[in-house]
N, CA and C atoms of all chains as a GROMACS GRO file, in nm:
protein
  615
    1MET      N    1  11.396   8.315   9.022
    1MET     CA    2  11.408   8.371   9.157
    1MET      C    3  11.315   8.491   9.169
    2SER      N    4  11.243   8.494   9.275
    2SER     CA    5  11.153   8.607   9.294
    2SER      C    6  11.216   8.707   9.389
    3ALA      N    7  11.346   8.723   9.377
    3ALA     CA    8  11.419   8.822   9.455
    3ALA      C    9  11.420   8.793   9.603
    4SER      N   10  11.467   8.675   9.640
    4SER     CA   11  11.493   8.648   9.780
    4SER      C   12  11.645   8.646   9.794
    5CYS      N   13  11.702   8.763   9.804
    5CYS     CA   14  11.845   8.779   9.782
    5CYS      C   15  11.926   8.769   9.909
    6TYR      N   16  11.861   8.764  10.023
    6TYR     CA   17  11.938   8.760  10.146
    6TYR      C   18  11.984   8.618  10.176
    7THR      N   19  11.934   8.523  10.102
    7THR     CA   20  11.967   8.385  10.130
    7THR      C   21  12.099   8.350  10.064
    8THR      N   22  12.155   8.239  10.108
    8THR     CA   23  12.279   8.191  10.047
    8THR      C   24  12.258   8.171   9.898
    9SER      N   25  12.145   8.110   9.860
    9SER     CA   26  12.122   8.086   9.718
    9SER      C   27  12.108   8.218   9.644
   10GLY      N   28  12.050   8.319   9.710
   10GLY     CA   29  12.038   8.450   9.646
   10GLY      C   30  12.174   8.512   9.621
   11ASP      N   31  12.262   8.502   9.720
   11ASP     CA   32  12.396   8.559   9.702
   11ASP      C   33  12.475   8.478   9.600
   12THR      N   34  12.448   8.348   9.591
   12THR     CA   35  12.513   8.267   9.488
   12THR      C   36  12.467   8.313   9.351
   13THR      N   37  12.338   8.343   9.340
   13THR     CA   38  12.284   8.394   9.214
   13THR      C   39  12.352   8.524   9.176
   14ILE      N   40  12.370   8.611   9.274
   14ILE     CA   41  12.437   8.739   9.249
   14ILE      C   42  12.581   8.714   9.205
   15ALA      N   43  12.649   8.623   9.275
   15ALA     CA   44  12.789   8.596   9.242
   15ALA      C   45  12.804   8.543   9.100
   16ARG      N   46  12.705   8.468   9.056
   16ARG     CA   47  12.709   8.414   8.918
   16ARG      C   48  12.681   8.522   8.816
   17GLY      N   49  12.628   8.634   8.862
   17GLY     CA   50  12.593   8.741   8.769
   17GLY      C   51  12.471   8.709   8.686
   18ALA      N   52  12.383   8.630   8.745
   18ALA     CA   53  12.264   8.588   8.670
   18ALA      C   54  12.163   8.701   8.656
   19GLU      N   55  12.091   8.699   8.547
   19GLU     CA   56  11.976   8.790   8.532
   19GLU      C   57  11.867   8.742   8.627
   20ILE      N   58  11.798   8.835   8.687
   20ILE     CA   59  11.696   8.800   8.786
   20ILE      C   60  11.560   8.846   8.738
   21ILE      N   61  11.466   8.753   8.742
   21ILE     CA   62  11.328   8.784   8.705
   21ILE      C   63  11.252   8.819   8.832
   22LEU      N   64  11.190   8.934   8.834
   22LEU     CA   65  11.115   8.977   8.952
   22LEU      C   66  10.969   8.935   8.941
   23ALA      N   67  10.908   8.914   9.057
   23ALA     CA   68  10.768   8.873   9.061
   23ALA      C   69  10.674   8.992   9.042
   24ALA      N   70  10.727   9.113   9.057
   24ALA     CA   71  10.646   9.235   9.041
   24ALA      C   72  10.738   9.346   8.992
   25ASN      N   73  10.680   9.457   8.957
   25ASN     CA   74  10.756   9.570   8.902
   25ASN      C   75  10.844   9.634   9.011
   26GLY      N   76  10.974   9.621   8.995
   26GLY     CA   77  11.067   9.674   9.095
   26GLY      C   78  11.062   9.825   9.108
   27HIS      N   79  11.026   9.894   9.000
   27HIS     CA   80  11.016  10.042   9.006
   27HIS      C   81  10.901  10.084   9.098
   28LEU      N   82  10.806   9.992   9.119
   28LEU     CA   83  10.687  10.026   9.198
   28LEU      C   84  10.684   9.950   9.331
   29ALA      N   85  10.802   9.900   9.373
   29ALA     CA   86  10.808   9.827   9.500
   29ALA      C   87  10.759   9.917   9.614
   30LYS      N   88  10.671   9.864   9.694
   30LYS     CA   89  10.608   9.948   9.796
   30LYS      C   90  10.698   9.967   9.917
   31LYS      N   91  10.692  10.089   9.966
   31LYS     CA   92  10.767  10.130  10.084
   31LYS      C   93  10.742  10.032  10.199
   32GLY      N   94  10.850   9.993  10.265
   32GLY     CA   95  10.837   9.911  10.385
   32GLY      C   96  10.829   9.762  10.360
   33THR      N   97  10.828   9.723  10.234
   33THR     CA   98  10.815   9.579  10.205
   33THR      C   99  10.952   9.513  10.192
   34PHE      N  100  10.954   9.383  10.212
   34PHE     CA  101  11.076   9.308  10.191
   34PHE      C  102  11.116   9.312  10.043
   35PHE      N  103  11.018   9.314   9.956
   35PHE     CA  104  11.046   9.321   9.813
   35PHE      C  105  11.128   9.447   9.781
   36ALA      N  106  11.089   9.560   9.837
   36ALA     CA  107  11.164   9.684   9.813
   36ALA      C  108  11.306   9.672   9.865
   37ARG      N  109  11.321   9.611   9.981
   37ARG     CA  110  11.455   9.594  10.038
   37ARG      C  111  11.540   9.504   9.950
   38GLU      N  112  11.476   9.401   9.896
   38GLU     CA  113  11.551   9.308   9.811
   38GLU      C  114  11.596   9.375   9.681
   39VAL      N  115  11.506   9.454   9.623
   39VAL     CA  116  11.542   9.526   9.500
   39VAL      C  117  11.658   9.622   9.530
   40GLU      N  118  11.647   9.693   9.642
   40GLU     CA  119  11.754   9.787   9.678
   40GLU      C  120  11.884   9.714   9.704
   41TYR      N  121  11.875   9.595   9.765
   41TYR     CA  122  11.996   9.514   9.790
   41TYR      C  123  12.065   9.480   9.658
   42LEU      N  124  11.985   9.440   9.560
   42LEU     CA  125  12.043   9.407   9.429
   42LEU      C  126  12.101   9.532   9.363
   43LEU      N  127  12.032   9.644   9.375
   43LEU     CA  128  12.086   9.769   9.319
   43LEU      C  129  12.220   9.802   9.385
   44SER      N  130  12.228   9.777   9.515
   44SER     CA  131  12.354   9.806   9.587
   44SER      C  132  12.467   9.716   9.541
   45LYS      N  133  12.431   9.603   9.482
   45LYS     CA  134  12.531   9.510   9.428
   45LYS      C  135  12.561   9.538   9.282
   46GLY      N  136  12.508   9.648   9.231
   46GLY     CA  137  12.539   9.689   9.094
   46GLY      C  138  12.439   9.646   8.990
   47TYR      N  139  12.335   9.574   9.035
   47TYR     CA  140  12.232   9.533   8.939
   47TYR      C  141  12.155   9.654   8.887
   48MET      N  142  12.101   9.640   8.768
   48MET     CA  143  12.021   9.747   8.706
   48MET      C  144  11.880   9.694   8.681
   49LEU      N  145  11.782   9.778   8.707
   49LEU     CA  146  11.644   9.740   8.677
   49LEU      C  147  11.613   9.765   8.530
   50SER      N  148  11.541   9.673   8.470
   50SER     CA  149  11.497   9.695   8.332
   50SER      C  150  11.391   9.805   8.328
   51GLU      N  151  11.366   9.858   8.210
   51GLU     CA  152  11.270   9.966   8.198
   51GLU      C  153  11.133   9.926   8.249
   52ASP      N  154  11.092   9.801   8.220
   52ASP     CA  155  10.960   9.758   8.266
   52ASP      C  156  10.960   9.713   8.412
   53GLY      N  157  11.076   9.713   8.475
   53GLY     CA  158  11.085   9.683   8.617
   53GLY      C  159  11.074   9.536   8.653
   54LEU      N  160  11.072   9.449   8.555
   54LEU     CA  161  11.047   9.308   8.584
   54LEU      C  162  11.172   9.221   8.579
   55ARG      N  163  11.286   9.281   8.542
   55ARG     CA  164  11.412   9.206   8.536
   55ARG      C  165  11.522   9.292   8.597
   56MET      N  166  11.622   9.222   8.650
   56MET     CA  167  11.740   9.293   8.698
   56MET      C  168  11.863   9.232   8.632
   57PHE      N  169  11.946   9.322   8.579
   57PHE     CA  170  12.062   9.277   8.505
   57PHE      C  171  12.188   9.296   8.589
   58ALA      N  172  12.274   9.194   8.583
   58ALA     CA  173  12.397   9.197   8.661
   58ALA      C  174  12.491   9.304   8.606
   59PRO      N  175  12.576   9.357   8.696
   59PRO     CA  176  12.675   9.452   8.647
   59PRO      C  177  12.774   9.383   8.554
   60ALA      N  178  12.823   9.458   8.458
   60ALA     CA  179  12.922   9.400   8.366
   60ALA      C  180  13.049   9.367   8.443
   61LYS      N  181  13.107   9.252   8.411
   61LYS     CA  182  13.230   9.210   8.482
   61LYS      C  183  13.353   9.253   8.404
   62MET      N  184  10.101   8.269  11.138
   62MET     CA  185  10.060   8.384  11.057
   62MET      C  186  10.044   8.503  11.148
   63SER      N  187  10.090   8.622  11.102
   63SER     CA  188  10.073   8.740  11.184
   63SER      C  189   9.927   8.783  11.179
   64GLU      N  190   9.878   8.827  11.294
   64GLU     CA  191   9.736   8.864  11.303
   64GLU      C  192   9.709   8.991  11.223
   65ILE      N  193   9.595   8.994  11.157
   65ILE     CA  194   9.556   9.113  11.083
   65ILE      C  195   9.534   9.227  11.184
   66PRO      N  196   9.593   9.343  11.159
   66PRO     CA  197   9.573   9.456  11.252
   66PRO      C  198   9.424   9.488  11.268
   67ASP      N  199   9.388   9.532  11.387
   67ASP     CA  200   9.246   9.557  11.417
   67ASP      C  201   9.181   9.651  11.316
   68ALA      N  202   9.254   9.758  11.280
   68ALA     CA  203   9.195   9.858  11.188
   68ALA      C  204   9.160   9.792  11.054
   69LEU      N  205   9.250   9.706  11.006
   69LEU     CA  206   9.224   9.640  10.878
   69LEU      C  207   9.113   9.536  10.893
   70ALA      N  208   9.115   9.465  11.005
   70ALA     CA  209   9.011   9.363  11.028
   70ALA      C  210   8.873   9.428  11.029
   71GLY      N  211   8.865   9.546  11.084
   71GLY     CA  212   8.737   9.616  11.089
   71GLY      C  213   8.695   9.674  10.956
   72PHE      N  214   8.792   9.696  10.868
   72PHE     CA  215   8.762   9.756  10.737
   72PHE      C  216   8.694   9.654  10.644
   73VAL      N  217   8.729   9.527  10.661
   73VAL     CA  218   8.672   9.425  10.571
   73VAL      C  219   8.519   9.420  10.581
   74PRO      N  220   8.462   9.406  10.701
   74PRO     CA  221   8.316   9.406  10.708
   74PRO      C  222   8.253   9.538  10.663
   75TRP      N  223   8.325   9.649  10.684
   75TRP     CA  224   8.272   9.778  10.636
   75TRP      C  225   8.260   9.775  10.484
   76LEU      N  226   8.365   9.726  10.418
   76LEU     CA  227   8.362   9.717  10.272
   76LEU      C  228   8.250   9.624  10.226
   77GLU      N  229   8.238   9.509  10.294
   77GLU     CA  230   8.134   9.412  10.256
   77GLU      C  231   7.994   9.471  10.277
   78GLY      N  232   7.982   9.555  10.377
   78GLY     CA  233   7.854   9.620  10.402
   78GLY      C  234   7.824   9.734  10.306
   79ASN      N  235   7.926   9.769  10.227
   79ASN     CA  236   7.909   9.878  10.131
   79ASN      C  237   7.925   9.828   9.988
   80GLY      N  238   7.886   9.704   9.967
   80GLY     CA  239   7.875   9.653   9.830
   80GLY      C  240   7.996   9.582   9.775
   81PHE      N  241   8.104   9.572   9.855
   81PHE     CA  242   8.222   9.501   9.806
   81PHE      C  243   8.204   9.351   9.830
   82LEU      N  244   8.252   9.275   9.735
   82LEU     CA  245   8.245   9.129   9.742
   82LEU      C  246   8.386   9.077   9.767
   83ARG      N  247   8.400   8.990   9.868
   83ARG     CA  248   8.532   8.931   9.892
   83ARG      C  249   8.555   8.824   9.785
   84THR      N  250   8.642   8.854   9.691
   84THR     CA  251   8.662   8.762   9.577
   84THR      C  252   8.778   8.667   9.599
   85SER      N  253   8.863   8.695   9.696
   85SER     CA  254   8.963   8.595   9.734
   85SER      C  255   9.012   8.622   9.874
   86ASP      N  256   9.056   8.516   9.938
   86ASP     CA  257   9.116   8.525  10.071
   86ASP      C  258   9.214   8.409  10.080
   87ARG      N  259   9.339   8.437  10.041
   87ARG     CA  260   9.439   8.331  10.032
   87ARG      C  261   9.541   8.344  10.145
   88PHE      N  262   9.563   8.233  10.212
   88PHE     CA  263   9.667   8.226  10.315
   88PHE      C  264   9.768   8.122  10.268
   89GLU      N  265   9.895   8.159  10.268
   89GLU     CA  266   9.997   8.070  10.214
   89GLU      C  267  10.102   8.042  10.322
   90PRO      N  268  10.075   7.941  10.407
   90PRO     CA  269  10.168   7.913  10.517
   90PRO      C  270  10.307   7.876  10.468
   91GLU      N  271  10.314   7.818  10.348
   91GLU     CA  272  10.445   7.777  10.296
   91GLU      C  273  10.522   7.895  10.235
   92ALA      N  274  10.454   8.007  10.216
   92ALA     CA  275  10.519   8.125  10.157
   92ALA      C  276  10.518   8.238  10.260
   93PHE      N  277  10.597   8.219  10.365
   93PHE     CA  278  10.617   8.320  10.470
   93PHE      C  279  10.487   8.351  10.545
   94GLY      N  280  10.384   8.267  10.530
   94GLY     CA  281  10.257   8.298  10.595
   94GLY      C  282  10.186   8.416  10.532
   95ASN      N  283  10.218   8.442  10.405
   95ASN     CA  284  10.155   8.556  10.337
   95ASN      C  285  10.004   8.538  10.326
   96ARG      N  286   9.935   8.649  10.322
   96ARG     CA  287   9.788   8.646  10.307
   96ARG      C  288   9.745   8.756  10.211
   97LEU      N  289   9.649   8.725  10.130
   97LEU     CA  290   9.595   8.824  10.035
   97LEU      C  291   9.443   8.817  10.040
   98ILE      N  292   9.383   8.928  10.082
   98ILE     CA  293   9.237   8.939  10.082
   98ILE      C  294   9.201   9.041   9.973
   99THR      N  295   9.116   9.002   9.881
   99THR     CA  296   9.074   9.092   9.773
   99THR      C  297   8.925   9.115   9.783
  100LEU      N  298   8.887   9.243   9.778
  100LEU     CA  299   8.745   9.280   9.778
  100LEU      C  300   8.720   9.367   9.655
  101GLU      N  301   8.610   9.342   9.588
  101GLU     CA  302   8.584   9.415   9.464
  101GLU      C  303   8.442   9.471   9.460
  102ARG      N  304   8.436   9.593   9.412
  102ARG     CA  305   8.310   9.657   9.375
  102ARG      C  306   8.343   9.738   9.251
  103PRO      N  307   8.324   9.675   9.134
  103PRO     CA  308   8.368   9.741   9.011
  103PRO      C  309   8.324   9.887   9.006
  104PRO      N  310   8.420   9.974   8.966
  104PRO     CA  311   8.552   9.946   8.909
  104PRO      C  312   8.665   9.937   9.010
  105ILE      N  313   8.634   9.926   9.139
  105ILE     CA  314   8.738   9.937   9.243
  105ILE      C  315   8.774   9.799   9.298
  106THR      N  316   8.902   9.782   9.323
  106THR     CA  317   8.954   9.664   9.393
  106THR      C  318   9.029   9.712   9.517
  107VAL      N  319   9.004   9.646   9.629
  107VAL     CA  320   9.081   9.674   9.751
  107VAL      C  321   9.154   9.546   9.788
  108GLU      N  322   9.284   9.560   9.814
  108GLU     CA  323   9.363   9.444   9.856
  108GLU      C  324   9.422   9.469   9.993
  109ILE      N  325   9.412   9.369  10.077
  109ILE     CA  326   9.477   9.371  10.208
  109ILE      C  327   9.577   9.256  10.205
  110VAL      N  328   9.704   9.290  10.225
  110VAL     CA  329   9.812   9.195  10.203
  110VAL      C  330   9.899   9.185  10.326
  111SER      N  331   9.936   9.062  10.360
  111SER     CA  332  10.044   9.042  10.455
  111SER      C  333  10.161   8.985  10.377
  112ASP      N  334  10.267   9.065  10.364
  112ASP     CA  335  10.387   9.025  10.292
  112ASP      C  336  10.496   9.000  10.396
  113ARG      N  337  10.515   8.874  10.427
  113ARG     CA  338  10.612   8.834  10.529
  113ARG      C  339  10.591   8.911  10.660
  114GLY      N  340  10.465   8.922  10.696
  114GLY     CA  341  10.431   8.984  10.824
  114GLY      C  342  10.410   9.134  10.817
  115VAL      N  343  10.440   9.196  10.702
  115VAL     CA  344  10.415   9.340  10.686
  115VAL      C  345  10.280   9.356  10.618
  116TRP      N  346  10.187   9.422  10.687
  116TRP     CA  347  10.052   9.439  10.632
  116TRP      C  348  10.045   9.564  10.546
  117LEU      N  349   9.978   9.552  10.433
  117LEU     CA  350   9.963   9.663  10.338
  117LEU      C  351   9.817   9.672  10.296
  118LEU      N  352   9.776   9.795  10.268
  118LEU     CA  353   9.642   9.819  10.217
  118LEU      C  354   9.656   9.889  10.082
  119GLY      N  355   9.596   9.834   9.980
  119GLY     CA  356   9.608   9.893   9.847
  119GLY      C  357   9.474   9.904   9.778
  120VAL      N  358   9.463  10.005   9.694
  120VAL     CA  359   9.341  10.026   9.616
  120VAL      C  360   9.379  10.026   9.469
  121GLY      N  361   9.306   9.950   9.393
  121GLY     CA  362   9.328   9.945   9.248
  121GLY      C  363   9.196   9.936   9.176
  122GLY      N  364   9.204   9.886   9.056
  122GLY     CA  365   9.083   9.874   8.977
  122GLY      C  366   9.101   9.768   8.871
  123GLN      N  367   8.992   9.712   8.829
  123GLN     CA  368   8.998   9.606   8.728
  123GLN      C  369   9.065   9.658   8.600
  124ALA      N  370   9.055   9.788   8.574
  124ALA     CA  371   9.110   9.843   8.449
  124ALA      C  372   9.256   9.885   8.462
  125LEU      N  373   9.311   9.879   8.583
  125LEU     CA  374   9.452   9.915   8.600
  125LEU      C  375   9.540   9.795   8.572
  126THR      N  376   9.657   9.821   8.517
  126THR     CA  377   9.747   9.710   8.483
  126THR      C  378   9.857   9.691   8.586
  127GLU      N  379   9.878   9.790   8.674
  127GLU     CA  380   9.991   9.783   8.767
  127GLU      C  381   9.949   9.755   8.911
  128GLY      N  382   9.840   9.684   8.929
  128GLY     CA  383   9.803   9.642   9.064
  128GLY      C  384   9.739   9.751   9.146
  129THR      N  385   9.773   9.752   9.274
  129THR     CA  386   9.710   9.845   9.366
  129THR      C  387   9.809   9.950   9.414
  130PHE      N  388   9.756  10.056   9.472
  130PHE     CA  389   9.838  10.169   9.519
  130PHE      C  390   9.787  10.210   9.657
  131GLY      N  391   9.880  10.260   9.737
  131GLY     CA  392   9.845  10.301   9.872
  131GLY      C  393   9.759  10.426   9.872
  132ALA      N  394   9.693  10.448   9.985
  132ALA     CA  395   9.604  10.563   9.998
  132ALA      C  396   9.677  10.695   9.974
  133GLU      N  397   9.804  10.704  10.019
  133GLU     CA  398   9.876  10.829  10.003
  133GLU      C  399   9.907  10.857   9.855
  134ILE      N  400   9.921  10.750   9.775
  134ILE     CA  401   9.946  10.767   9.631
  134ILE      C  402   9.816  10.815   9.565
  135TRP      N  403   9.705  10.752   9.604
  135TRP     CA  404   9.575  10.796   9.550
  135TRP      C  405   9.546  10.942   9.586
  136ARG      N  406   9.573  10.975   9.712
  136ARG     CA  407   9.546  11.113   9.756
  136ARG      C  408   9.627  11.212   9.673
  137ALA      N  409   9.755  11.179   9.650
  137ALA     CA  410   9.842  11.268   9.572
  137ALA      C  411   9.784  11.292   9.433
  138CYS      N  412   9.728  11.187   9.373
  138CYS     CA  413   9.674  11.201   9.237
  138CYS      C  414   9.537  11.269   9.236
  139LEU      N  415   9.454  11.233   9.331
  139LEU     CA  416   9.319  11.292   9.332
  139LEU      C  417   9.322  11.439   9.372
  140GLU      N  418   9.416  11.476   9.460
  140GLU     CA  419   9.419  11.613   9.511
  140GLU      C  420   9.532  11.696   9.451
  141GLY      N  421   9.618  11.632   9.371
  141GLY     CA  422   9.728  11.705   9.310
  141GLY      C  423   9.830  11.753   9.411
  142THR      N  424   9.851  11.674   9.516
  142THR     CA  425   9.945  11.712   9.621
  142THR      C  426  10.066  11.618   9.617
  143PRO      N  427  10.176  11.657   9.681
  143PRO     CA  428  10.292  11.567   9.684
  143PRO      C  429  10.265  11.444   9.771
  144VAL      N  430  10.337  11.337   9.744
  144VAL     CA  431  10.328  11.220   9.830
  144VAL      C  432  10.401  11.253   9.960
  145PRO      N  433  10.337  11.235  10.075
  145PRO     CA  434  10.403  11.271  10.201
  145PRO      C  435  10.521  11.180  10.230
  146GLU      N  436  10.620  11.234  10.300
  146GLU     CA  437  10.735  11.150  10.337
  146GLU      C  438  10.694  11.042  10.435
  147GLU      N  439  10.610  11.080  10.530
  147GLU     CA  440  10.563  10.982  10.629
  147GLU      C  441  10.434  10.919  10.580
  148SER      N  442  10.430  10.788  10.579
  148SER     CA  443  10.308  10.720  10.534
  148SER      C  444  10.201  10.730  10.641
  149PRO      N  445  10.076  10.749  10.600
  149PRO     CA  446   9.968  10.753  10.699
  149PRO      C  447   9.948  10.617  10.764
  150ASP      N  448   9.895  10.619  10.886
  150ASP     CA  449   9.868  10.490  10.950
  150ASP      C  450   9.741  10.429  10.891
  151PHE      N  451   9.709  10.307  10.933
  151PHE     CA  452   9.595  10.238  10.870
  151PHE      C  453   9.464  10.314  10.891
  152ALA      N  454   9.446  10.371  11.009
  152ALA     CA  455   9.321  10.443  11.036
  152ALA      C  456   9.305  10.560  10.939
  153GLN      N  457   9.416  10.632  10.916
  153GLN     CA  458   9.411  10.746  10.822
  153GLN      C  459   9.388  10.698  10.679
  154GLN      N  460   9.454  10.589  10.643
  154GLN     CA  461   9.435  10.535  10.508
  154GLN      C  462   9.290  10.494  10.486
  155ILE      N  463   9.234  10.427  10.586
  155ILE     CA  464   9.096  10.377  10.575
  155ILE      C  465   8.998  10.494  10.567
  156ASP      N  466   9.020  10.595  10.651
  156ASP     CA  467   8.932  10.713  10.647
  156ASP      C  468   8.933  10.775  10.507
  157PHE      N  469   9.054  10.790  10.450
  157PHE     CA  470   9.064  10.850  10.318
  157PHE      C  471   8.991  10.765  10.214
  158ILE      N  472   9.011  10.634  10.220
  158ILE     CA  473   8.948  10.546  10.120
  158ILE      C  474   8.795  10.553  10.133
  159LYS      N  475   8.747  10.548  10.256
  159LYS     CA  476   8.601  10.555  10.277
  159LYS      C  477   8.543  10.683  10.218
  160GLU      N  478   8.614  10.794  10.244
  160GLU     CA  479   8.564  10.925  10.198
  160GLU      C  480   8.578  10.943  10.047
  161SER      N  481   8.668  10.865   9.986
  161SER     CA  482   8.706  10.894   9.847
  161SER      C  483   8.658  10.790   9.748
  162LEU      N  484   8.575  10.696   9.793
  162LEU     CA  485   8.536  10.588   9.701
  162LEU      C  486   8.472  10.640   9.573
  163SER      N  487   8.387  10.742   9.586
  163SER     CA  488   8.321  10.791   9.463
  163SER      C  489   8.421  10.861   9.372
  164GLN      N  490   8.518  10.932   9.430
  164GLN     CA  491   8.622  10.997   9.349
  164GLN      C  492   8.712  10.893   9.282
  165ILE      N  493   8.742  10.788   9.357
  165ILE     CA  494   8.827  10.681   9.301
  165ILE      C  495   8.754  10.614   9.186
  166ALA      N  496   8.625  10.586   9.208
  166ALA     CA  497   8.547  10.522   9.100
  166ALA      C  498   8.544  10.612   8.976
  167ALA      N  499   8.528  10.741   8.997
  167ALA     CA  500   8.524  10.833   8.883
  167ALA      C  501   8.658  10.836   8.810
  168ALA      N  502   8.768  10.828   8.889
  168ALA     CA  503   8.901  10.829   8.829
  168ALA      C  504   8.931  10.701   8.752
  169LEU      N  505   8.853  10.597   8.780
  169LEU     CA  506   8.872  10.469   8.711
  169LEU      C  507   8.774  10.451   8.594
  170ALA      N  508   8.696  10.555   8.567
  170ALA     CA  509   8.604  10.548   8.453
  170ALA      C  510   8.685  10.537   8.324
  171PRO      N  511   8.628  10.472   8.222
  171PRO     CA  512   8.706  10.446   8.100
  171PRO      C  513   8.773  10.569   8.040
  172ASP      N  514   8.708  10.685   8.048
  172ASP     CA  515   8.767  10.804   7.986
  172ASP      C  516   8.877  10.867   8.071
  173ARG      N  517   8.894  10.820   8.194
  173ARG     CA  518   8.995  10.881   8.282
  173ARG      C  519   9.102  10.783   8.330
  174VAL      N  520   9.077  10.653   8.311
  174VAL     CA  521   9.164  10.555   8.377
  174VAL      C  522   9.308  10.562   8.326
  175GLY      N  523   9.327  10.598   8.199
  175GLY     CA  524   9.463  10.608   8.147
  175GLY      C  525   9.544  10.715   8.218
  176ASP      N  526   9.485  10.834   8.230
  176ASP     CA  527   9.553  10.944   8.301
  176ASP      C  528   9.573  10.909   8.449
  177THR      N  529   9.472  10.843   8.505
  177THR     CA  530   9.482  10.805   8.647
  177THR      C  531   9.600  10.712   8.668
  178GLU      N  532   9.611  10.610   8.583
  178GLU     CA  533   9.721  10.515   8.603
  178GLU      C  534   9.856  10.582   8.579
  179THR      N  535   9.864  10.670   8.481
  179THR     CA  536   9.989  10.743   8.457
  179THR      C  537  10.032  10.817   8.583
  180CYS      N  538   9.937  10.885   8.646
  180CYS     CA  539   9.968  10.959   8.768
  180CYS      C  540  10.006  10.864   8.883
  181LEU      N  541   9.928  10.758   8.903
  181LEU     CA  542   9.956  10.666   9.013
  181LEU      C  543  10.095  10.605   8.999
  182VAL      N  544  10.129  10.562   8.878
  182VAL     CA  545  10.260  10.500   8.854
  182VAL      C  546  10.371  10.602   8.879
  183ALA      N  547  10.352  10.725   8.832
  183ALA     CA  548  10.455  10.828   8.851
  183ALA      C  549  10.476  10.857   9.000
  184ARG      N  550  10.366  10.872   9.074
  184ARG     CA  551  10.379  10.902   9.217
  184ARG      C  552  10.438  10.782   9.292
  185GLN      N  553  10.397  10.660   9.253
  185GLN     CA  554  10.452  10.541   9.319
  185GLN      C  555  10.602  10.531   9.294
  186ARG      N  556  10.644  10.560   9.170
  186ARG     CA  557  10.787  10.554   9.138
  186ARG      C  558  10.865  10.654   9.222
  187GLU      N  559  10.808  10.772   9.239
  187GLU     CA  560  10.876  10.873   9.323
  187GLU      C  561  10.892  10.821   9.466
  188GLN      N  562  10.783  10.763   9.518
  188GLN     CA  563  10.790  10.713   9.656
  188GLN      C  564  10.891  10.599   9.666
  189THR      N  565  10.890  10.509   9.567
  189THR     CA  566  10.983  10.395   9.569
  189THR      C  567  11.127  10.445   9.563
  190GLU      N  568  11.154  10.540   9.475
  190GLU     CA  569  11.291  10.591   9.462
  190GLU      C  570  11.336  10.659   9.592
  191ALA      N  571  11.246  10.732   9.654
  191ALA     CA  572  11.280  10.798   9.781
  191ALA      C  573  11.308  10.693   9.888
  192TYR      N  574  11.230  10.585   9.888
  192TYR     CA  575  11.251  10.479   9.987
  192TYR      C  576  11.383  10.407   9.962
  193MET      N  577  11.415  10.383   9.836
  193MET     CA  578  11.543  10.319   9.801
  193MET      C  579  11.659  10.407   9.848
  194ASN      N  580  11.647  10.537   9.828
  194ASN     CA  581  11.752  10.629   9.872
  194ASN      C  582  11.766  10.626  10.024
  195TYR      N  583  11.652  10.618  10.091
  195TYR     CA  584  11.651  10.610  10.238
  195TYR      C  585  11.722  10.482  10.283
  196LEU      N  586  11.692  10.371  10.219
  196LEU     CA  587  11.758  10.245  10.254
  196LEU      C  588  11.908  10.254  10.224
  197ARG      N  589  11.940  10.312  10.109
  197ARG     CA  590  12.080  10.322  10.067
  197ARG      C  591  12.162  10.403  10.167
  198ALA      N  592  12.096  10.501  10.226
  198ALA     CA  593  12.165  10.586  10.323
  198ALA      C  594  12.170  10.522  10.462
  199GLY      N  595  12.124  10.396  10.468
  199GLY     CA  596  12.129  10.326  10.596
  199GLY      C  597  12.016  10.364  10.688
  200GLY      N  598  11.908  10.412  10.630
  200GLY     CA  599  11.795  10.460  10.710
  200GLY      C  600  11.710  10.351  10.770
  201ALA      N  601  11.736  10.227  10.736
  201ALA     CA  602  11.664  10.116  10.796
  201ALA      C  603  11.762  10.000  10.806
  202GLU      N  604  11.731   9.911  10.892
  202GLU     CA  605  11.820   9.797  10.912
  202GLU      C  606  11.840   9.723  10.780
  203ARG      N  607  11.964   9.700  10.747
  203ARG     CA  608  11.993   9.621  10.628
  203ARG      C  609  12.068   9.496  10.669
  204ARG      N  610  12.059   9.397  10.585
  204ARG     CA  611  12.118   9.269  10.624
  204ARG      C  612  12.240   9.234  10.540
  205ASP      N  613  12.294   9.328  10.464
  205ASP     CA  614  12.415   9.297  10.389
  205ASP      C  615  12.537   9.348  10.465
   0.00000   0.00000   0.00000
């Protein structure tokens, strides 16, 4: 998944607690982009960005 | 596909007239109509991107590993100033890039590119974190 989290399949991915591979460095997501919004959406759901910014880990259940 | 803004459309021929080579121009109708125009004049790369209808202008270099950075990020590093809260419009970004090409090229020289990228990444992270905080505070329409 390249972080298209607003979709039903994206929310299903979140509900499963799956690790998410990002298409670009989430720490460097550019202001105003959908990518930045998607990363922030995942953060709001408890996901954590990896140090290299390329993966997001689900919150512990 | 969303039309390229006039300011950006006019910047492409300016770059081509100043030694930049258009090395790619990809339009992806199946991927939100995204478009990526890349122009290069080593050591500098300029990218003009439409990401789901949002147009972005970025400057990078063949020696950078983290892609391109906005004009305001470059300005912060070249001038040692903070990244502004308000992003400059395309005309301001283009003016800065035109005026700063020689400084950008110098910052991408082999003996300086490491420090340059460290600064660009640090300033970009600050801007990204500030934007995330803005979104978190409900500062822009959210869909959750």
